[in-house]
N, C-alpha and C positions, 0 to 999 in steps of 0.2 A: 475531567476530574483532576488529572495531573496538573493542568494549568491553574485550576482553582487552588489546589494545595500549594503550588509554587508561589502564587500571589500572596497567599496567607503566610507562607514562610518568610517571604521578603518583608512583609509588613511587620512580622514579629521581630526579625533580626534588626530592622531599622529602629523599631521602638525600643529594643533592648539595649542597643549600643550607641544610640545618639546621646545618651547621658553618660558623662565621664564617671560619675559615681557608680552607675550600674556596672560599667566595665571593671571597675576596681572590686566591686562586690563579687562579681562572677569569677574573675581570674586571680586577682591579687590576694584578696582576703583569705580564701581557703588555703592557698599555698603557704602564706605567711603563718597562719594559725597552725597548720600541720607541722611546719618546721619548728615553731616555738614550742608547741606541745610535745613534740618528739624529744626535744632536749629536756623539757621539764618533767615529763612522765617517765619515771624510771624506778625500778625496784632495787637497783644496786645501791647498797649503803656503804659508803667509804668515808674516810677521814672522820671517824667517830671520835669526838672530843672526849679524852679520857684523863682522869686524875688518878694518881698513884699514891697509895699509903703503904710504904714498905717498912713494916715494923721489924722484920728479921735482918735486913741489910747484910745479906750474905751473898756469896757468888751464885748459888742456885736461885735465890730470889731475883737477882739481877738477870739471870738467864731466862727466867719466866717472863720478866718484863720485856726483855729483848725479843722473845718469841712473839709477843703481842705487837711490838713496834716494827718488827721485820715485815709484817704484812701491810697491805695498803688499807686495811680496814680501821685500825686504831691509830689515833694521833694523840700523843701525850702532850697535854696543854699545861699541866701543873703537877708538881710533886709535893704532896701535903706533908707537913711536919707534925700535925696533930689531928685527932679525930674530928675536932670542930671544923678545921679548915677543909678536911676531907668531905664532910657532909654538906658544908656550905657551898662548895663548888657544884654539887649535884642539885641541891635545893634551889640555888639561884639560877640554874640553867646554863652556867658557864661550862659545864661538862655534861655529856650525855651518858657516860659510863664511869664507874669508879672501881678500880681494882685494889683490893686490900689483901696484903700478904701478912699473916700473923707471925708472932714469935715462934721459934723452933720449927719453922718450915723446912729448913735444910736438914736439921737433925732428924726430923721425922722421916724425910725422904731417904736419907742415907741409912737410917736404922731399919728400913723396910716397913715402917709404919705408914699409915695413911696421912699424907700431907694435905693440909687444908688451905684453900685460898677462896676469896669471895669476890664476885663481880656484881656490883649494883648497877642497874640500868634504869634510866628514866622511862617509865611505862606510859607516859601520857600519849606517846605516839606508838600505838600497839604494834603496827607492822614493823617499824624500825626496831622496836625493842625485841621482837621475836627474832628478827634477822641478826641483830647484834648478839643475842644469847647463843644463837646457832654458831656464829663465828667463834665466839669465846670457847664454846664446848669443843669445837674442832681443834683449836690451838692448844687447849689444855690437854686434851686426849693425846695429841701427837707429842707434846712435851713429856707427858707421863710415860708413854710408851718408849720414847727415846731413852729416858733415864733408866727405865727398867731394863732395857737391853744392855745399856752400858754397865749396869751393876752385875748382870749375869755374866758379861764378858770378863769383868774383873775377878769374879768369884770362881767361875768354872773354866775360863779360858775361851778363846774365840772358837775353837773346834767343838766345844761342848754346847754351843748355843743351839736352841731348837730352830728348825728351818722356818723362815718367815712365811706368812700367808700372803700370796700374791692376789690381792683383791682389787680388780680393775672396774672402774665405773666410767660410763660414757653417756653423754646426752646426745640423742639423735636429733637431726634437723636444725639444732642450734647448739653446736658443740661447746661454745664458750658461755652459754646461757646469757647472752646479751639481751637486755630488756628491749632494746630498740627493734630487734627482729620481731618482737611480740607486739609492741605498741604502734610502730609506724604503719604496718598494713591496716591495723584497726582504726587508726586515725584517718587514713585515707577513706575508709568506708564511712566513718562518722561525718567527715567533711562533705562527702558526696550526698549523704542523706540531708544534712543541714542545708546546703546550698540549694539542692533540687527542690526540697520541700518548701523552704521559705520563699524562694523566688517565684515558684509556680503557684503557690497558694494565693498570690495576689494577682495572678494573670487575668482571670475572668472577672473577678470582682472590681479590678481597676477599669475594665471596659464598662462595667455597670455604672461606676461612679462618674466617669467622664462622659457617659452617654453614647459611646460608640458601638456598644454591642447591638443596639437596635439597627444601626446602619449596616453592620456586618450581616445580621440575620435577614435583612431584606435583599441581600445579594443572592445569587444562585447557589452559593456554597451550602453544602449539607452539614448537618450537625456533626457527623463523624469526621468529616473533613476539617471542620472547625477545631475539633479536639486534636486531630493530628497536627494541624498548624500551630496549635498552642504548645504541644509537647515536644515535637521534633527539635525545635531550636534549643530548648533546654537540655535535651538528650545529647545533642552535638556539643554544646558547651560543657556538659558533664564529662564527655569523653576527653575533651581538650584539657580540662582542669585535672582529671585523673592522670593523664599522661604527664603533665608537668609535675604533679606530686610524686609520681613514680620515678621520674628522672632525678628529682631532688633526693628521694629516698635512696636511690642507688649511688648517687655521687657523694652525698654527705654521710649517710648512715650505713652504707655498704650492704643494703638489702639487695638480694638477688632473687629473680623469679625463676624458680626451679622447674616449674611446669610449663604448660602450653600458653603462649601469649594469645593465641586465637581463642582458646577456651576461656581465658580470663576476660578478654574484652567482650566476648559474646555474653557471658553471664553477668558482667558488669552492666551491659546494656539492659538486660532483663531486670536487674536490681534497680537501676535508675528509672526505668519505665514504671516499675511498681511504685516507687516514691512519687513520680510525677502523677500517676493515677490517683494516689492518696491525696496529693496536694491539690489536684483539680477538683476532687470531691469536696475538700475544704473550701476551695475558692467558690464553687458553685453554691455551697450551702451558706456562705457568709454574705452579709449585706454591705459591709464596709471593709476596707483594707485593714483597718485596725483589728476588727473582729477576726479576719482571716489570719493575721499574724499571731494573735493571742491563741487561737485554736491550734495553729501550727506549733507554737512553743509548747502547748499542752500535750501534743502528740510526741514531740521530739524528746522531751525529758524522760518519760518512761521508756521510750524507744531505745535510748542510749543506755540507761541504767539496767534495763532488763534484756540486754543483748548478749551478755557474757563478756563484754569488752572490759568492764571494770571489776565485776564480781562474777565468780563461777555460777553458772545456772544450777549445777547440781547441789549447791549449798542453799538454794532458795526453797521455800515451802513448795510442796508438791503441786498445789493448785496454781501457784505462780509459774512453776516450770511448764505446766500445760498451757498457760496463757501466753508464754513467750513464743509459742509456735506461730502466733499471728504476727510476730515482729519480723519484718523482712531483713532488718539489720542482723538479727541472730543468724540467719541462714547464710547471708553473704559473708559474715565473718568466718564461718566454717569453710565456705568455698574459697575465700581469699587466702586464708592461712594454709588450706590444703594445697592450693596451686602454688602460692609464692614460696612457702617454707618446705613443704613435703614433696612437691612435684606430682601430686595426685591427679588422676583423671576422672572421667565420667563414671568408670566402674566403681570407684570408691565414694564419689561425691553425689551419686544419683539421688539419695534421699533429700539432701539439702537442695539440690537442683529442682526436684519435683515440688518441694514446698515453696521455693522462691518463685518458680513459674506459676504455680497455682495462686499465690498471693498477688502476683502482678496482674494476671488475667482478671482476678476478682476485683482488684482496685480500679483497673481501667474500665471494666464493665460497669461497676457501680457508678463511676464518675459520668460515663456516657448516659446511663439511664437516668441518673439524677438530673443531669443537664437537660435531657429531653423533657422530663416532667416539670422542670422549672420553667421552661419556655412554653409549655402547653397552656 
């Protein structure tokens, strides 16, 4: 049995790596895509192009403008002299935000009255607009509190000021809230799913098209051994690709694996094996390589969108949330972020591990049974 599987593995590795393009697809393409996407996918909004219309032109209005420019979030690209120029910059897309300070801003603030200012934001990109408004509210609130305390100090003296409230906030697992720590592990999981599913989905159907599957079947090899011979090479290459991507994630993006490497690689093998089982089922069901690839793309798109990688699962309709339980990527993202970012172990991750293992066993069993029925 071991000798038959060994011969099958040698055949698959030779068939996989004799083509230069296949080597590029297996090792180079996913690593490059992960690196590029990690730079591109970020929720950090900086250098927001901002136009200013300061009608008041007083020291306090300039201090408010300085409070915005002192951060790394807002970049002043223009100072408008009229309302027409002010609105044109926003309408034309030359500015993403527009800060307007009205007349009597300083007099209202000094007189203890409510001082008004307005920030207009381009809402065509809803996520960026919401983050921009959040930044602006924080800056404005801090500016108003600082001026209020300065006035109290002038009126009542420094000793009469009320004690400040020490309100401390901390973000666990990702103290600086860097989006790379969230997206990079997720991208590794997505790349593993894409590569293992696409390449393996054409494994058996390619044998059908070139007519070699009949030659393999007349050999003493058993069907289960044939499935092992088809999956193990892609499992090994998946491990190699994942290792390269983690090395890049650590060297370039500063990602650190807080948990157990052994647990991570063990569960990654379960995840990749499940993807291979699903891909083999697609390959067995398809008649041509084109049909297999189209089916694989049909599976990959909802697999990524309904995994929680891009959109929170809790925000989806309830029936869709239940359907995502059949998505192996969903559970591997939970496992990956739990081990990499939180340092969690089996005691915390066991629900996701059970789901992941169950899906893997189901997909592999389905592929073997369907393959047996196809050859009968």
